[in-house]
N, C-alpha and C positions, 0 to 999 in steps of 0.2 A: 425402625425408619428406613429399611432397606426394600420395602416392598414396592419397587418402581416399575412403572410401565413405560416402555420406551416406544415411540411411533414416530412416523413421518408427519410432515406438516400438511394439513388440509385447510382450506379456506375457513372452515368453521372454527378454527382455532386463532382466528386473526385478533380477536379481542384479547385473549389471553396472552399471546406473544407481544402485543403492543403495551400491555401493563408490564409484563415482566421485563421487558429491554428498556423501560425508562432507567433503569438502574444504570444502564450502559449508553443508550443513545441520547437521553435527556431531551427528546424532541417533543415531548407531549403527545397526545394521542393522534392528532393529525399528521405531526411531523414524524413520528415513528411508524406510522402506517405507510407514508409515502417513502420512508426510506426502505422499508421492507420490499415495497413494490419495486424500486429502483434496482435494489441489490440482488434481490433473488427472482423477481418477475421479469424485469426489464434487461437483465444480463443478456448479452448477444450470444453468450457460449454454453450457458446452462440454465435450466430452469430450477424451479425450488424443490425438486424431487429428493434431494440428499438432507435438507433441512431436518434436523433431529429434535424431538422434544421428548422430555421426561416428565412423568406425571406421578404424583402420589394421590391414589383415588381420583379426584376431579380438579386437584390442583396442578398447575403447571409449576414445575420447580426447576426446570433446567432447560438450556437450549444450546445446540451447535448449529451456527449458521455455516452453509456451505455455499459458495458462489463460483463461478466459472472464470477461468483465466485461460487465454490462449497464447501459445508458445510457438516459436519456430526453433525446431531441433535440426541441426545439420544432420543429414542422412536420413532423416524421418519425414521431414515437412512439418506441417503444423499439427499441433496436438493439444487438446483440451485437458488441463489439468485443475481439478477442483481445489479450492482453497478454503481452509478452516477460518472462521471469523465469528465475532459476535457471540462469544461464549459467555453464557451467563448461569450460574447456579445460584438459586435462592439461598441467603445467609444461613438458614437453619440446616441447610444440606451440605454445605461446605465441609471439606476436610475428610469426607467419607469416600464411598466407592462409587459414587454418582457420575462424575466426569469420567472415569475410566470405563465404566459401564457403556455410556453414551458413545465414547470413542469406538470401543470395539464393535458395538452393534452397528456404527456407521461403516467402519472398515470392512465388515462382513458384507455389507450392501454393496460397496463399491467392488469387492472382489468378485461378487456374483454378476456384477454388470462388466467385469473385465475392465475396469478403470485401474491403471496401474500404479498411481501414486496420488497421495492426499499431501498438500502443502499447508503450512501455516507460517506467516511473517509475523505473527505477533510476539509480544514481550510478556506473555503471561506468567505468572508464579508457577504454574504447573509445567514449565519447560523441563526442569530437571527429572521430575517423574516421567516425563514423555520420554526423554532419552534413555531412561532406565527400562522403559517397556517397549523398544524395539524402533524408536525414532531415530533419524540421524540428522545431525546439525551441519549446516554449512554457515560458518561465521562463529561468534559475532565478528562485525567489522566496524571501522571507525566512522564517527560521524563529526562535523564540523558545526560550532554553535557560535551564533552572534548574539550577545546581549546588549540592549540598547535603553538608555533612559528616555529617549524621545520616539513615540510611536509614529509610525507611518500613517497613510491616508485611511479613511473609512472607506466601507464597501461601495457606497455611492458614488465617490469621488474618483474612484480608480482610472476608468477609461477617459475621465475629463483632464487627467494630469497632462502636462506639457511634455511633448519630447525632448530627450537630451540627446547630445551628441557623445558617443563614447571616446574618453580621452586617450585611449589606446589605439584603437581600431579606425576612429572616425565615423563609424556606422551611427545611423540614427536609430534610438532606442525609444520605441513609443509602447506605453500602457494600453491594451486592448481588452475589450470586453469578453472574449471567447477566442477558442483556438481557431487558426487560420487553416485553410486547405494545403498551405505549403507545409505545414508541420510535419505531417506523417512522412513526405518525401524527404525532409530534412534529416529525420529520425532514422530512416534506412539508410541515408548516404554517410551517416556518422557512426554507423554501428561499429562496435568493437569487436575483438578477435574472439570473444565468447561464441561457443557454438550451441548455446540455449539462451534465448533471449525473448522477451515479451513481444507479441505483435502489437505494434504502435500504428493502426491504420486508421482511416477517418472513423470507422465504427468504434473503435476503442476510445478515441479522443470524444466522440460525441456521447458515448455512454458515461463515460467517467465524469464529463462536465455537467450532467444533469442530476448529481447527487443532491437531494433536497437538503441535506444537514451540513452542507459544505459551502464555502466561498472560495472560488478561485481566481487567481490573479496573473494575467499573462503580460509578458514583455516580448517584443518583437524587435530584431535588429535588421535593418535594411541597409544596403549598400549596392545599387543596381541590382536590386532583387533581395529576397529574405536570405539572410546568412547566418541567423541563429534565432533561438526563441528560449524562453525560460517560464515555466509554470510552477506556481506556489499554491498551496491549499491551507486554509485554515477552517477550522470548525465553525458553524454557524450558531452553535448553541453556547459559545463563550463570548465575552466581551473582548474588545481589543487589548485591554489591561488585564486579562485573565490569564491564569496559568498555562494554559495549552499553548504549545508553539506554533509558529508560522513555518510550514515545511516546503522547501524547494523540492519538488517531486521530480523534476527533470529540467535539465539545461543542456541544450546541443547547439553547437556552433561550428562553422566551417574551418575556423583557426582559432588559436589560443587567445589572442587580443579581444576578439568579439566576445568569447566566453567569459573572460575576466571581467569585461565591460557590463555584460548582462548581470553577473553575481553581484558586482559592486553596486549597480542601480537597484538591484532587489534588496540587498542589504539595507540601502539607505533609504528604501520607500516603503517596503512591505509593512503591514500593520502588525503589532504584536511586540511583546517585551523581548520575545526569543525568536530567532530565525535559525533554523536546523536544516541539514542537507546530507544525505548519504554520501560518502566519498570513496565507496569501495572500488568503483570501476573507473575512477578518474586517471588520466594520462598522468605520468610523474611530473611533467611540467605544471600541469594545472593544479595538482595537489599541493606542490611545493609554493604556490603563490596565495594559498587560502589565507595566510596570516595577514598579508598585504592587502586583503580585501575586507578585513575586519572578522574573519572567522578564525576561531580557535578549534583544532582537531581534538577529539577525544578518542584515544585509541585502546584497544582491548588490553587488558592486564594479564589475562590468562587465569584468572580467578573467577570461577563461575559466579560467586556471589557479588563481586564488584562489576561484572559485565552484563549482569541480568537486564539492565536497561538499555543495552546496546542492540541495535537491530541485528537479526539473524533469520535465516530459514531453517526450519525444522521440516523433515518430510519423512512420511512413513509409505514403504512399499505395501502394497495389498498382496503381493505374492503372485501377480501375473505378468511380471515384467520378463521379456525374453533375455536371458543372460547374456546372449550374443549380439543383441540389438542396441542401437544408439541409446535409447531410454535407459539402459542398465548403467550407463556412465553419469546419471544424474546426481549421483552421491559424491562425485568428485567437485571440490569447490572450483576448480578451474575452468569447468565447462560453462557456469554461470555469467550471463551479463544481467546484471541487477538495475540497470538504469531503466528509468520510467515505471519502477514498480515499487517505490517507497509504500510502505504500509500505510502511511496516511493518505497516500493519493486514493486508496480504495476504502477509505472510511466516510 
């Protein structure tokens, strides 16, 4: 069962990939094909060159998806870092060497192309094995969760909902159908002290919002101009009363009261039984107010088995990092600003 052949993706493999990925993407032939094109073809930072496939004779039995992300690194400028995603191994081939062999094959290719790091924001069960084979972990970090009995609005009704006035800030909070041009500038204005942060420009917002297997929900706070926004994600292949959460992938505001009003409005109106958000990079005052907004934080216990469901970044050096350069510091948790990069936001 170990006579595997590992290759890059080619267009002639589309049908096999679409069929294999139904286990993960669940979008059917048309949805899975559109998702592949969006994530690996239309990605503004990297094409599909590193998508890795594993075959046994003529059968596709494994895949590692690799898409591009763009980061601002103080002292370096912008850098593209590939992200591992959409890992699938056929059931009959799990528990063996296939996953590790695909990873090593991929890392060798990245090294040859002088790509310094491979990132993974997933929560896959293979995480412990990855750490034992040379990967470095940043995290896990806490999340905040709200569980509701009453569901929010459906997809078609979102942008038709009435605006509300924030009880703390007095700002007008309006549901909108898509991101606005003001959002990238606001994201840049409110960036944290982290020296490594995802580039959230118009191109990034535009690409992310075109995910064909996702629904996005936007709230905008206005008071003599745009003073805050919130973006949430929900998979399009689950019903509103299904098991997947609705995730607040980013929320930015010029002051704490606007931020609290946006989060409170989202918890009250987003669809789904569960709303969740990363809280790793929140300012202390905002983190302390989560309970009053209807969110319960879940913090890491320090036990790997109990924290497996919490978000984290695992990263693998390909061996081409300059030890004296800014990219050598990426293994330090303190340099990362994870706002705007919730794993759900890239699914």
